[in-house]
C-alpha positions as CSV (number, residue, x, y, z in Angstrom):
1,M,-0.1,0.2,0.0
2,K,1.1,3.4,-0.5
3,I,-0.1,6.7,0.7
4,N,0.7,10.3,-0.3
5,A,2.3,11.9,2.6
6,S,0.4,15.2,2.4
7,R,-2.8,13.3,2.6
8,A,-1.8,11.7,5.7
9,L,-0.6,14.9,7.4
10,M,-3.8,17.0,6.0
11,Q,-5.9,14.4,8.0
12,H,-3.7,14.4,11.0
13,W,-2.7,18.0,11.3
14,K,-5.9,19.6,10.4
15,G,-6.1,19.8,6.7
16,A,-7.9,22.7,5.3
17,A,-10.2,20.8,3.1
18,V,-11.4,18.4,6.0
19,L,-11.5,21.2,8.4
20,T,-14.2,23.2,6.5
21,C,-16.4,20.5,6.2
22,V,-16.4,19.4,9.8
23,M,-16.3,22.8,11.7
24,A,-20.1,23.3,11.9
25,A,-20.7,19.7,12.7
26,A,-18.0,18.8,15.3
27,I,-20.2,18.8,18.1
28,T,-22.4,15.8,16.7
29,M,-19.2,14.1,15.5
30,T,-20.0,14.3,11.9
31,A,-17.5,14.3,9.0
32,C,-17.5,15.4,5.5
33,G,-21.1,15.2,4.7
34,G,-21.4,12.6,7.4
35,S,-24.4,12.3,10.0
36,G,-24.7,10.5,12.9
37,G,-25.8,12.5,15.8
38,D,-24.4,12.8,19.4
39,N,-21.6,10.4,19.6
40,A,-22.7,9.2,22.7
41,N,-26.3,8.1,21.7
42,A,-25.6,7.5,18.2
43,N,-27.9,4.3,17.9
44,S,-29.3,4.9,14.2
45,Y,-27.6,5.6,11.2
46,S,-28.5,7.7,7.9
47,S,-29.2,5.8,4.9
48,D,-27.3,8.2,2.9
49,K,-24.6,9.9,4.8
50,P,-23.0,7.6,7.6
51,F,-20.0,8.8,9.5
52,Q,-16.7,9.0,7.9
53,V,-14.1,7.3,10.3
54,G,-10.7,8.9,10.1
55,T,-11.5,12.1,8.6
56,V,-12.3,14.5,11.5
57,S,-9.6,17.0,12.1
58,Y,-11.4,19.5,14.3
59,D,-13.4,18.2,17.3
60,A,-15.4,20.8,19.5
61,N,-15.5,17.9,22.4
62,L,-11.7,18.3,22.7
63,P,-9.4,21.2,24.2
64,A,-7.3,22.9,21.5
65,E,-4.6,21.2,20.0
66,P,-1.2,21.6,21.7
67,S,1.5,23.3,20.1
68,L,5.5,23.4,19.9
69,P,7.4,26.2,21.9
70,T,8.5,29.2,20.0
71,D,12.2,30.1,19.7
72,A,11.8,32.7,22.2
73,Q,10.5,30.0,24.8
74,V,13.7,27.8,24.8
75,C,15.9,27.7,27.8
76,A,19.0,25.8,26.1
77,T,19.5,24.3,22.5
78,L,21.7,21.3,22.6
79,Y,23.4,20.2,19.3
80,A,23.8,16.7,18.5
81,Q,27.8,15.9,18.4
82,P,30.3,13.1,17.7
83,N,30.9,10.7,20.3
84,T,34.6,10.7,21.4
85,I,36.1,7.1,21.3
86,G,39.6,6.8,22.3
87,T,41.3,9.6,20.2
88,N,38.7,9.6,17.6
89,K,35.4,11.6,17.2
90,V,32.8,9.2,15.5
91,P,29.6,11.1,14.2
92,V,26.4,9.7,15.8
93,V,24.3,9.4,12.6
94,S,21.2,7.3,12.3
95,R,21.2,4.6,9.4
96,P,18.3,4.7,6.9
97,D,16.8,1.9,9.0
98,G,16.6,4.1,12.1
99,S,19.7,2.2,13.9
100,L,23.0,3.5,14.9
101,P,26.3,2.0,13.3
102,P,28.1,-0.1,15.7
103,E,31.2,2.3,15.6
104,A,29.3,5.0,16.8
105,D,28.3,3.0,20.1
106,P,30.9,0.3,20.7
107,S,31.7,-2.1,23.5
108,T,34.5,-4.2,24.1
109,S,34.9,-6.7,21.6
110,G,33.5,-10.1,22.6
111,A,33.3,-9.2,26.3
112,G,30.1,-7.0,26.4
113,V,31.7,-4.5,28.7
114,A,31.0,-0.9,28.0
115,T,32.9,2.3,28.3
116,T,32.0,5.9,29.1
117,T,31.4,6.3,25.4
118,S,28.1,4.2,25.8
119,N,26.4,7.2,27.7
120,P,27.9,10.5,26.2
121,D,24.9,12.8,26.5
122,Q,23.2,12.0,29.7
123,A,25.1,14.7,31.9
124,R,24.7,17.6,29.4
125,I,20.9,16.9,28.7
126,Q,20.2,16.3,32.4
127,A,22.1,19.8,33.1
128,A,20.1,21.7,30.5
129,L,17.0,20.3,32.0
130,N,17.9,20.9,35.7
131,A,18.8,24.6,34.7
132,C,15.7,25.3,33.0
133,G,13.7,23.7,35.7
134,A,15.6,25.9,38.3
135,S,14.6,29.0,36.0
136,V,10.9,27.9,35.6
137,D,10.4,27.5,39.5
138,A,12.1,30.8,40.1
139,E,9.6,32.6,37.8
140,V,6.3,30.8,38.5
141,G,7.0,28.5,41.4
142,A,5.7,30.7,44.0
143,K,2.7,31.6,42.1
144,I,1.7,27.9,41.6
145,Q,2.1,27.4,45.7
146,A,0.2,30.3,46.3
147,A,-2.6,29.2,44.0
148,D,-2.5,25.8,45.5
149,A,-2.5,26.9,49.2
150,A,-5.6,28.9,48.6
151,A,-7.5,26.1,46.8
152,T,-6.5,23.8,49.4
153,A,-7.7,26.0,52.2
154,A,-10.9,26.4,50.6
155,Q,-11.4,22.7,50.0
156,T,-10.2,21.8,53.6
157,L,-12.8,24.4,54.9
158,A,-15.8,23.1,52.6
159,G,-15.0,19.5,53.9
160,V,-14.5,17.7,50.5
161,T,-16.9,15.0,50.0
162,V,-18.9,13.1,47.4
163,V,-22.5,11.5,47.6
164,T,-22.1,8.0,46.6
165,A,-25.3,5.7,45.8
166,N,-24.3,2.8,48.3
167,K,-22.6,4.7,51.1
168,G,-23.8,8.4,51.2
169,A,-21.4,11.2,51.7
170,Q,-17.7,10.0,51.4
171,P,-14.5,12.1,51.7
172,V,-12.3,12.5,48.8
173,N,-8.7,13.8,48.3
174,I,-7.6,17.3,48.6
175,A,-7.1,18.0,45.0
176,G,-5.3,21.6,45.5
177,V,-5.4,23.8,42.6
178,S,-6.9,22.3,39.5
179,G,-4.7,21.5,36.3
180,E,-7.2,23.6,34.5
181,E,-6.3,26.8,36.6
182,L,-2.5,26.1,36.3
183,A,-2.9,25.7,32.5
184,K,-3.4,29.8,32.4
185,P,-0.3,31.7,31.0
186,Q,0.7,33.2,34.6
187,Y,1.6,29.7,35.9
188,K,4.0,29.2,32.7
189,A,7.4,30.4,32.4
190,S,8.7,32.8,29.8
191,K,11.4,30.3,28.9
192,F,10.4,26.5,29.6
193,A,12.1,24.2,26.6
194,V,15.3,22.4,26.0
195,R,15.6,21.6,22.4
196,L,17.4,18.8,20.9
197,V,18.7,19.6,17.6
198,V,20.8,18.2,14.6
199,S,24.5,19.1,14.4
200,Q,25.7,22.4,13.2
201,G,28.9,21.0,12.1
202,T,29.8,19.1,8.9
203,D,29.8,15.7,10.8
204,G,26.1,15.3,10.2
205,S,25.5,14.0,13.8
206,N,21.6,13.8,14.5
207,G,21.8,11.2,17.5
208,F,21.7,11.8,21.4
209,I,22.8,8.7,23.4
210,S,21.7,8.9,26.9
211,G,21.1,7.2,29.9
212,P,17.9,8.0,32.5
213,L,16.7,11.6,32.3
214,T,14.5,13.4,34.7
215,L,12.0,16.0,33.4
216,P,11.6,18.8,35.7
217,S,8.2,20.6,36.7
218,G,7.5,23.1,34.0
219,V,9.9,21.7,31.3
220,T,9.5,20.8,28.0
221,L,12.1,18.1,26.2
222,W,11.6,19.3,22.7
223,I,13.2,16.9,20.3
224,D,13.5,18.4,17.1
225,K,12.8,16.9,13.6
226,G,15.3,14.7,12.2
227,V,17.0,14.1,15.8
228,T,16.9,10.6,17.4
229,L,17.5,10.2,21.2
230,Y,18.7,6.7,21.7
231,A,18.9,4.9,25.1
232,S,22.4,4.0,26.1
233,R,23.1,0.1,26.3
234,D,24.8,0.4,29.6
235,V,22.7,-1.6,32.1
236,M,24.4,0.4,35.1
237,T,22.9,3.7,34.1
238,Y,19.3,2.1,34.8
239,L,20.2,0.8,38.2
240,P,18.1,3.0,41.0
241,T,20.4,1.8,43.6
242,S,23.5,-0.2,44.2
243,T,21.3,-3.0,45.5
244,T,18.5,-3.0,43.0
245,Y,19.5,-5.1,40.1
246,C,18.1,-4.3,36.4
247,A,18.4,-6.6,33.3
248,N,17.3,-10.1,34.5
249,T,14.5,-12.2,34.8
250,A,14.9,-12.9,38.5
251,V,16.4,-11.1,41.3
252,S,17.2,-14.2,43.6
253,A,16.8,-17.9,43.2
254,T,13.1,-17.6,44.2
255,K,11.9,-14.0,43.1
256,A,11.0,-12.8,39.7
257,G,12.3,-9.6,38.1
258,S,10.4,-6.5,38.0
259,S,10.5,-3.4,35.7
260,S,10.8,-1.4,39.1
261,N,14.2,-2.5,39.5
262,C,15.3,-0.1,36.7
263,L,15.0,3.5,36.0
264,A,13.1,4.5,32.9
265,L,14.7,6.4,30.1
266,I,12.6,9.5,31.1
267,N,11.3,9.8,34.5
268,G,9.1,12.7,36.0
269,T,7.4,13.2,39.4
270,N,5.7,15.9,41.1
271,M,5.2,18.4,37.9
272,V,3.3,21.2,36.7
273,N,2.8,22.1,32.8
274,S,5.8,19.6,31.6
275,A,5.8,18.0,28.3
276,V,7.8,15.7,25.7
277,M,7.1,17.3,22.1
278,G,8.8,17.6,18.6
279,D,8.9,15.8,15.3
280,G,11.9,13.7,16.4
281,R,12.2,10.1,17.5
282,I,13.0,8.3,20.9
283,D,14.5,4.9,20.4
284,S,15.2,2.6,23.5
285,R,16.8,0.1,21.2
286,A,15.7,-2.9,23.0
287,Y,16.4,-5.0,20.3
288,S,20.3,-4.4,21.0
289,E,22.6,-6.2,22.9
290,I,22.7,-5.1,26.8
291,V,26.5,-4.0,27.9
292,T,27.9,-3.0,31.1
293,S,30.6,-0.5,32.3
294,N,31.2,-2.9,35.4
295,K,32.4,-6.1,34.2
296,L,31.3,-7.6,37.5
297,Y,27.8,-6.8,37.1
298,P,25.7,-10.1,36.4
299,L,24.2,-10.4,32.5
300,M,22.7,-13.2,30.9
301,K,23.9,-14.6,27.6
302,V,22.0,-16.2,24.7
303,D,23.6,-19.6,25.7
304,M,21.6,-19.2,29.1
305,S,24.7,-18.8,31.0
306,C,25.5,-15.7,33.0
307,S,28.5,-13.6,33.8
308,N,28.5,-13.5,37.3
309,T,26.1,-13.6,40.4
310,Y,24.5,-10.8,42.3
311,A,25.9,-12.5,45.6
312,A,29.5,-12.2,44.2
313,Y,28.7,-8.8,42.7
314,A,27.5,-7.4,46.0
315,T,31.0,-8.3,47.5
316,G,33.1,-6.8,44.7
317,T,34.2,-10.7,43.5
318,Q,33.7,-12.9,40.5
319,A,31.6,-15.9,41.0
320,A,33.4,-19.4,40.0
321,N,32.5,-20.7,36.7
322,G,29.5,-23.5,37.2
323,T,28.4,-21.6,40.1
324,S,24.1,-21.4,39.8
325,C,22.9,-18.0,38.5
326,D,20.6,-15.9,40.4
327,N,19.6,-13.6,37.7
328,G,17.5,-16.1,35.5
329,G,20.3,-18.0,33.8
330,T,21.7,-21.3,34.4
331,I,25.5,-21.3,35.5
332,V,28.1,-18.8,35.6
333,D,30.4,-19.3,32.4
334,T,33.1,-16.6,32.1
335,K,34.7,-18.3,29.2
336,S,31.3,-18.0,26.9
337,S,31.6,-16.5,23.7
338,A,27.9,-16.1,23.5
339,R,26.6,-12.4,23.1
340,N,24.8,-10.9,25.9
341,M,20.8,-10.9,25.7
342,T,19.0,-8.1,24.6
343,W,16.1,-6.7,26.5
344,W,13.7,-8.3,24.2
345,D,15.4,-11.5,24.8
346,L,14.6,-11.1,28.6
347,A,11.1,-10.1,28.0
348,Y,10.3,-13.3,26.1
349,L,12.3,-15.7,28.2
350,G,10.5,-14.3,31.4
351,N,7.2,-14.1,29.9
352,M,6.9,-17.0,27.5
353,V,9.4,-19.4,29.0
354,Q,9.9,-19.0,32.7
355,N,6.7,-17.9,33.6
356,G,5.2,-20.7,31.7
357,T,7.1,-23.4,33.6
358,T,7.1,-21.7,37.1
359,G,4.3,-18.9,37.0
360,T,6.6,-16.4,38.5
361,G,9.1,-15.6,35.6
362,S,9.3,-11.7,34.5
363,Q,11.9,-9.3,33.3
364,S,13.7,-6.4,34.9
365,N,13.4,-4.1,31.8
366,F,13.6,-0.5,31.8
367,R,10.4,1.4,30.7
368,M,10.6,4.5,28.2
369,M,8.7,6.9,30.1
370,V,7.3,6.8,33.9
371,F,5.3,9.6,35.2
372,N,3.9,10.0,38.7
373,Y,1.8,12.9,40.0
374,A,1.5,15.9,37.5
375,K,-1.0,18.7,36.4
376,N,-1.1,19.2,32.6
377,L,1.5,16.6,31.2
378,T,1.6,16.6,27.3
379,L,3.1,14.4,24.6
380,Y,2.8,15.9,21.3
381,R,3.9,14.7,17.9
382,I,6.9,12.6,19.3
383,T,7.6,9.2,17.8
384,L,8.5,6.5,20.1
385,N,10.1,3.3,19.0
386,N,11.4,-0.1,20.5
387,S,10.8,0.2,24.3
388,A,12.2,-2.5,26.4
389,N,9.1,-2.6,28.4
390,F,6.2,-0.4,28.4
391,H,6.5,2.7,26.4
392,V,4.5,5.6,28.6
393,V,3.4,5.0,31.9
394,P,1.3,8.1,33.6
395,S,-0.1,7.7,36.9
396,G,-2.3,10.3,38.8
397,V,-2.2,13.1,36.2
398,D,-5.0,15.7,35.9
399,G,-4.7,17.0,32.3
400,L,-2.8,14.4,30.4
401,T,-2.8,15.0,26.7
402,I,-1.3,12.3,24.1
403,W,-1.9,14.0,20.8
404,G,-0.2,13.1,17.6
405,V,2.2,10.8,18.8
406,K,3.4,7.8,16.8
407,V,4.4,4.5,18.3
408,Q,5.9,1.7,16.1
409,T,7.7,-1.3,17.9
410,P,9.4,-3.1,16.4
411,T,10.7,-1.2,13.8
412,L,13.3,-1.8,10.9
413,A,16.2,-0.8,13.2
414,A,15.1,-4.3,15.1
415,F,16.3,-6.3,12.1
416,A,19.2,-4.4,10.7
417,N,21.4,-3.0,13.7
418,P,24.6,-5.1,14.1
419,A,24.8,-4.1,17.6
420,G,22.4,-6.8,18.4
421,N,24.1,-9.4,15.9
422,G,21.1,-9.0,13.4
423,N,19.0,-9.2,16.6
424,P,17.1,-12.6,16.3
425,L,15.8,-13.7,19.7
426,Y,17.9,-15.8,21.8
427,T,15.9,-18.7,20.5
428,G,17.0,-17.8,16.8
429,A,13.6,-16.9,16.0
430,T,13.4,-13.3,14.3
431,F,11.5,-10.4,16.0
432,T,7.8,-10.3,15.2
433,E,5.2,-7.9,16.2
434,D,3.8,-10.4,18.6
435,N,7.3,-11.7,20.5
436,V,8.5,-8.2,21.6
437,K,6.6,-8.7,25.0
438,N,5.0,-6.2,27.4
439,T,5.9,-3.3,25.0
440,D,2.6,-1.5,25.7
441,A,2.4,1.9,24.4
442,F,0.5,3.9,26.8
443,D,-0.8,2.4,30.1
444,P,-2.2,5.6,31.7
445,G,-3.7,5.2,35.2
446,S,-4.4,6.6,39.0
447,A,-1.5,6.8,41.6
448,S,-1.8,4.7,44.9
449,K,-2.6,7.6,47.1
450,A,-2.9,11.3,47.4
451,T,0.1,13.5,48.1
452,Q,1.1,16.9,48.9
453,V,5.0,17.5,47.7
454,A,7.3,19.9,46.5
455,L,7.7,20.3,42.8
456,A,10.7,18.8,41.1
457,T,12.5,21.3,39.6
458,G,15.6,19.3,38.5
459,G,17.1,15.9,38.4
460,T,16.6,13.0,41.0
461,N,19.3,10.6,39.8
462,S,21.1,8.2,41.8
463,V,24.8,7.4,40.4
464,T,26.7,4.6,42.0
465,T,30.4,3.8,41.6
466,G,32.2,0.7,42.6
467,S,30.2,-2.4,43.6
468,G,29.8,-4.6,46.8
469,A,30.9,-3.2,50.0
470,S,32.8,-0.5,48.2
471,A,29.8,0.8,46.3
472,V,28.9,4.5,46.7
473,T,25.6,6.0,45.7
474,S,25.3,9.6,45.3
475,T,21.7,11.1,44.7
476,T,20.9,14.6,43.6
477,T,17.5,16.0,44.0
478,S,16.3,19.5,43.3
479,S,12.9,20.7,44.3
480,S,10.7,23.8,44.9
481,T,10.6,24.9,48.6
482,G,6.7,24.9,48.9
483,K,4.4,22.1,48.3
484,I,1.2,21.4,46.4
485,S,-1.4,18.9,46.4
486,F,-2.2,15.9,44.0
487,D,-5.3,13.8,44.6
488,G,-3.8,10.8,42.6
489,Y,-6.7,10.4,40.1
490,L,-6.3,10.1,36.2
491,K,-8.7,12.7,35.1
492,N,-9.1,15.0,31.9
493,F,-7.3,12.5,29.8
494,V,-7.1,13.2,26.0
495,F,-5.8,10.5,23.7
496,A,-6.2,12.1,20.1
497,Y,-4.9,11.6,16.7
498,N,-2.3,9.1,17.5
499,Y,-0.9,6.3,15.4
500,V,0.0,3.1,17.4
501,S,1.3,-0.4,16.3
502,T,3.1,-2.4,19.1
503,G,3.7,-5.8,20.5
504,D,1.2,-5.6,23.2
505,D,-1.6,-3.2,24.6
506,D,-1.8,-0.1,22.3
507,I,-3.5,1.8,25.1
508,A,-4.7,0.2,28.4
509,L,-6.6,2.1,31.0
510,K,-5.4,0.5,34.4
511,G,-7.7,1.0,37.4
512,S,-5.2,-0.7,39.8
513,N,-5.0,2.0,42.4
514,N,-7.4,4.0,44.1
515,P,-6.0,7.0,46.0
516,T,-9.1,7.4,48.1
517,P,-8.9,5.4,51.3
518,G,-11.7,2.6,51.0
519,G,-11.1,2.6,47.5
520,N,-13.9,1.4,45.1
521,G,-15.9,0.1,48.0
522,S,-16.7,3.8,48.8
523,G,-18.2,4.1,45.3
524,L,-15.3,6.0,44.1
525,F,-13.8,4.8,40.9
526,A,-9.8,5.0,40.3
527,I,-10.6,6.2,36.8
528,D,-13.8,8.2,36.6
529,G,-14.6,10.3,33.3
530,N,-17.0,12.3,35.1
531,R,-14.6,13.5,37.8
532,D,-13.7,17.5,37.6
533,V,-14.4,17.7,34.1
534,R,-12.9,20.9,32.7
535,S,-14.6,23.5,30.7
536,D,-12.8,23.3,27.7
537,R,-13.9,19.5,26.8
538,K,-16.9,17.6,26.8
539,W,-16.0,14.5,28.7
540,G,-13.2,13.8,31.1
541,I,-11.6,10.7,29.4
542,I,-11.8,10.7,25.5
543,I,-10.0,8.1,23.3
544,A,-10.9,9.6,19.6
545,H,-9.5,10.0,16.2
546,N,-6.7,7.3,16.5
547,H,-5.2,4.9,14.0
548,I,-4.3,1.4,15.8
549,Y,-2.1,-1.1,13.8
550,W,-0.5,-4.2,15.5
551,G,-1.3,-4.6,19.2
552,H,-4.0,-5.5,21.6
553,G,-6.3,-2.7,20.6
554,I,-8.0,0.1,23.0
555,S,-8.4,-1.9,26.4
556,V,-9.6,-1.2,29.8
557,G,-7.7,-3.7,32.2
558,S,-6.2,-6.0,33.2
559,E,-6.0,-4.0,36.3
560,T,-9.6,-2.9,36.9
561,N,-9.8,-3.8,40.8
562,S,-10.1,-0.1,41.9
563,G,-12.6,0.4,39.0
564,V,-13.2,2.3,35.7
565,T,-16.2,4.4,34.6
566,N,-17.4,7.0,32.1
567,V,-15.0,6.6,29.1
568,Q,-15.6,7.8,25.6
569,V,-14.1,6.0,22.7
570,Y,-15.1,7.2,19.0
571,D,-13.7,7.5,15.6
572,N,-11.0,5.1,16.1
573,A,-9.8,2.7,13.2
574,F,-8.2,-0.5,13.9
575,E,-6.1,-2.3,11.1
576,N,-4.4,-5.8,11.5
577,S,-4.7,-5.4,14.8
578,E,-4.6,-8.3,17.4
579,E,-7.5,-7.0,19.2
580,G,-10.0,-4.2,18.7
581,L,-12.0,-3.0,21.5
582,R,-11.1,-5.0,24.8
583,I,-12.0,-5.1,28.4
584,K,-10.2,-7.8,30.4
585,S,-9.8,-8.6,34.0
586,D,-9.7,-11.7,36.2
587,Y,-10.6,-12.8,40.0
588,A,-7.0,-12.0,40.9
589,R,-7.8,-8.4,40.3
590,G,-11.7,-8.2,40.1
591,G,-13.3,-4.6,39.9
592,E,-15.8,-2.7,38.2
593,V,-15.9,-1.3,34.8
594,S,-19.0,0.5,33.6
595,N,-20.3,3.2,31.3
596,I,-17.7,2.8,28.6
597,T,-19.1,3.9,25.1
598,Y,-17.7,3.1,21.7
599,T,-19.0,4.9,18.9
600,N,-18.3,5.1,15.0
601,I,-15.4,2.6,14.9
602,C,-13.8,0.5,11.9
603,I,-12.1,-2.6,12.5
604,K,-10.4,-4.5,9.6
605,N,-8.8,-8.0,9.8
606,A,-8.4,-8.1,13.4
607,Q,-7.9,-11.3,15.3
608,N,-10.3,-10.4,17.9
609,A,-12.5,-7.5,17.1
610,L,-14.5,-7.6,20.3
611,L,-12.9,-9.3,23.6
612,F,-14.6,-8.8,26.7
613,T,-13.5,-11.2,29.3
614,P,-13.1,-11.3,33.1
615,Y,-11.2,-14.5,32.5
616,Y,-8.0,-12.7,31.2
617,S,-5.3,-14.9,33.2
618,T,-4.9,-17.4,35.9
619,K,-2.9,-15.1,38.0
620,A,-2.2,-16.1,41.5
621,L,-5.4,-14.9,44.0
622,P,-4.7,-12.2,46.6
623,T,-4.0,-13.4,50.1
624,A,-7.5,-12.3,51.3
625,G,-9.2,-14.2,48.5
626,P,-10.7,-13.7,45.0
627,L,-11.6,-10.3,43.5
628,Y,-14.8,-10.5,41.1
629,P,-14.9,-8.4,38.0
630,N,-18.2,-6.7,36.9
631,F,-18.5,-5.1,33.7
632,H,-21.9,-3.5,33.1
633,D,-23.5,-0.8,30.9
634,I,-21.0,-0.9,28.1
635,T,-22.3,0.3,24.9
636,L,-21.3,-0.1,21.2
637,N,-22.7,2.4,18.5
638,N,-22.0,2.3,14.8
639,V,-19.1,-0.4,14.8
640,R,-18.3,-2.0,11.5
641,I,-15.7,-5.1,11.1
642,L,-14.2,-5.8,7.8
643,G,-12.6,-9.3,7.1
644,T,-12.8,-12.3,9.1
645,S,-12.5,-11.9,12.9
646,N,-13.3,-13.4,16.4
647,A,-15.7,-12.0,19.2
648,K,-15.9,-12.7,22.9
649,L,-18.4,-11.5,25.1
650,Q,-18.3,-12.9,28.6
651,G,-19.5,-11.9,32.2
652,F,-18.4,-13.5,35.4
653,A,-20.2,-16.9,36.2
654,A,-21.7,-17.3,39.7
655,N,-19.8,-19.7,41.9
656,T,-16.3,-19.2,39.8
657,G,-13.7,-21.6,41.0
658,G,-16.2,-22.6,43.7
659,F,-15.8,-19.3,45.7
660,G,-19.4,-18.8,46.1
661,N,-19.7,-15.6,44.3
662,P,-22.9,-14.2,42.8
663,A,-23.1,-13.7,38.9
664,Y,-21.8,-10.6,37.5
665,P,-23.4,-10.9,33.9
666,L,-21.9,-8.5,31.0
667,T,-24.3,-5.7,30.5
668,M,-24.0,-4.6,27.1
669,T,-26.0,-2.8,24.3
670,L,-24.9,-3.1,20.9
671,N,-26.5,-0.8,18.2
672,N,-25.7,-1.0,14.6
673,V,-22.6,-3.3,15.3
674,V,-21.9,-5.2,12.3
675,A,-19.8,-7.3,9.9
676,D,-19.5,-6.8,6.1
677,S,-20.2,-10.8,6.3
678,G,-21.9,-11.9,9.4
679,T,-20.4,-15.6,8.4
680,A,-16.8,-14.0,8.6
681,I,-17.4,-13.7,12.7
682,T,-16.7,-16.4,14.8
683,M,-18.2,-16.0,18.4
684,S,-15.4,-17.9,20.2
685,A,-17.0,-17.4,23.7
686,M,-20.2,-16.2,24.9
687,S,-21.3,-16.6,28.4
688,D,-23.0,-15.0,31.5
689,A,-24.3,-12.1,29.4
690,N,-27.3,-9.9,29.3
691,L,-27.2,-8.3,25.7
692,T,-29.5,-5.8,24.1
693,I,-29.1,-5.5,20.2
694,K,-30.5,-3.5,17.4
695,G,-29.1,-3.6,14.0
696,V,-26.8,-6.4,14.6
697,N,-25.7,-9.2,12.2
698,L,-23.1,-10.9,14.5
699,P,-23.8,-14.5,15.6
700,I,-25.3,-13.3,19.0
701,F,-28.2,-15.5,20.2
702,A,-29.7,-16.5,23.6
703,D,-28.3,-19.5,25.3
704,P,-29.9,-20.3,28.8
705,S,-27.3,-23.0,29.3
706,N,-24.5,-20.4,29.3
707,N,-26.7,-17.8,30.9
708,V,-27.1,-15.5,27.9
709,V,-30.0,-13.4,27.7
710,V,-30.5,-11.3,24.3
711,N,-33.1,-8.5,24.0
712,G,-33.6,-8.1,20.2
713,Q,-33.4,-9.9,17.1
714,V,-30.0,-10.7,14.9
715,T,-30.7,-9.2,11.4
716,Q,-28.7,-9.8,8.0
717,A,-30.8,-7.1,6.3
718,V,-28.6,-4.3,7.7
719,D,-26.3,-2.6,5.2
720,P,-22.9,-2.3,6.5
721,T,-21.9,0.5,4.3
722,K,-24.7,2.7,5.6
723,V,-23.7,2.0,9.5
724,V,-20.1,3.7,9.3
725,D,-18.0,4.7,6.3
726,C,-14.7,3.1,6.6
727,S,-13.5,4.3,3.1
728,N,-11.1,6.5,4.6
729,A,-10.3,5.1,7.8
730,F,-7.4,2.9,7.0
731,V,-4.2,4.5,6.3
732,D,-0.1,3.6,6.0
733,F,1.7,4.6,9.2
734,P,3.3,7.9,8.8
735,A,6.9,8.4,9.5
736,I,10.3,9.4,8.2
737,G,12.2,7.2,5.9
738,Q,11.7,3.5,7.3
739,S,9.6,0.5,6.5
740,N,6.8,-0.8,8.2
741,L,7.5,-5.0,8.2
742,F,4.0,-5.8,9.1
743,G,1.6,-4.7,6.3
744,S,2.1,-1.2,4.8
745,T,4.9,1.2,4.1
746,W,5.8,4.2,6.2
747,A,4.9,7.5,4.2
748,S,8.1,9.8,3.5
749,Q,8.2,13.2,4.4
């Protein structure tokens, strides 16, 4: 397939022709002559003007599109520069496939031991971010704190409560000043951006190589067009402390690994008005061989041996060959000539092999971005590639905007970069879109509690030198003098105009933590789209106008134990995805998911177009006993499925697992949910469901033996082309000069 780049950009960046036709009809979500009524109640369709998915470029339900900083708002501009290797300066230039040539980022031959040249840019980028953060705080920090103090005092005096249906008035967390208020100009500094740009010299450098960075409050990291920020391959840069071990599938003989054992590439906490923007790229290079600047640090090799043990490393010694590994490998073999594993090797080994054998395997891989507690956090136009674990994990954010972002994992670089020896998995298999495990694109959720804390104005990074008893860890922290409040909820979240293709969830709302004491038992949901909705938007949680390619689609869960409610999902296109629309949980997590509305959706060649199940996994139950998923008031309006696919509609059965629980049937309404061919859809499972249908041609029938109740009748008379127009819904993935190996070509710019 081919697509003209200007057409893709027109659709994405408010093309004038499309803009003209949709301006007048934006509130009703019509497009280019289309009709369809209020998107939340679109339970009928026009026989002549169905809604055109993928053509809306202005939407009055959304806040204004973000914008890049101006030149006058830049604190510092950093130029890409050659990497100094020995006495040579080697340009850091991205190859056409997106990778770095091995000479730009070497390790000691055959040993997997890195030098300082594996992380040349972290210090200067962090220094610029810190200086900008301090400047921002000096200009507007006191104003932010004063506004928060006034709001907190008023909320305390009023005794903040919410009236719930089951328990009456319940306390909610003090939120302090709203993100909506802090979005006003008086709370933004005159200079707030650190800009990464290509080299001014003749060397052509356009890449930065960095270990973990901390994004300060009020600061925008602006990665310019043509620039790639590459993650360092040195595992030592990702260690939070001298005793927290990263890059493994186990941290002892009995304990599995965890991504929390590693710093993220970009970290941020306690922030107001921060952002990552630009038309450049971030590449975590999870396809590349992991190296270490400390030769005693244990790494696994593709022959399943390890280079040392954590026990020996802690004492600054080398374990003898034949010693049992404690990082997930077999035995220590210092003579092994096998390469070190990549991050994706660890993910596959932990998830698909060791977890399948022991039930406890997992990988300690670094995530690309982790943000906790923020008001007004924005990701805009940036391209994200090849994360070692989840790409973006924001928790407890009031005013999260992800707009015009592109995620593709894996990219062509994963197949061509010599630093990973051609990058097959350790098994010999080539990377595919389905074996780069746990590479979720976006996992927004709530925080575990409310907090009142100082804003972070600079980096908080731990640097460890030495090992074992001689290890010294120094931590630098910079924060504002006053404190502001965060209630811990995810609210006012907009996910719009994004392009996503990855090896796991494309986006998954995570209702795992409830920051209010008593949690969902008080009637308060961890994620509630009706909580504190701002005046510049119609709803508080909106997922709209996105293109989804490979991955697990738009998901809620699997962490739903603290509840998710009032979510609007509309005008989204899925092409060749593993899943389309999905809600998942299990009785290790439980929780209530309600009032989720999907409208005007096109799904083409998905393995599972609709997947709603409370039996997601057989994860070990909590100590206190099982938790029960409850999915109800789920509505699908104007959903068209093209090609062959599967569907699964399941509620939670009574007495599941013999625990004596009541039934929690899936309660769902389907209006105009159609396949181009009703016989092309297989209902792989349908049980414990109360379904109301109208204009549906899927194989949905009452089944008393499986506790399925259907109100309405299946009809084959419906015309799918008049339910929703998918003729412009499917476009090639837009990016710069690379190949999409899974079904389409990148458009050139």
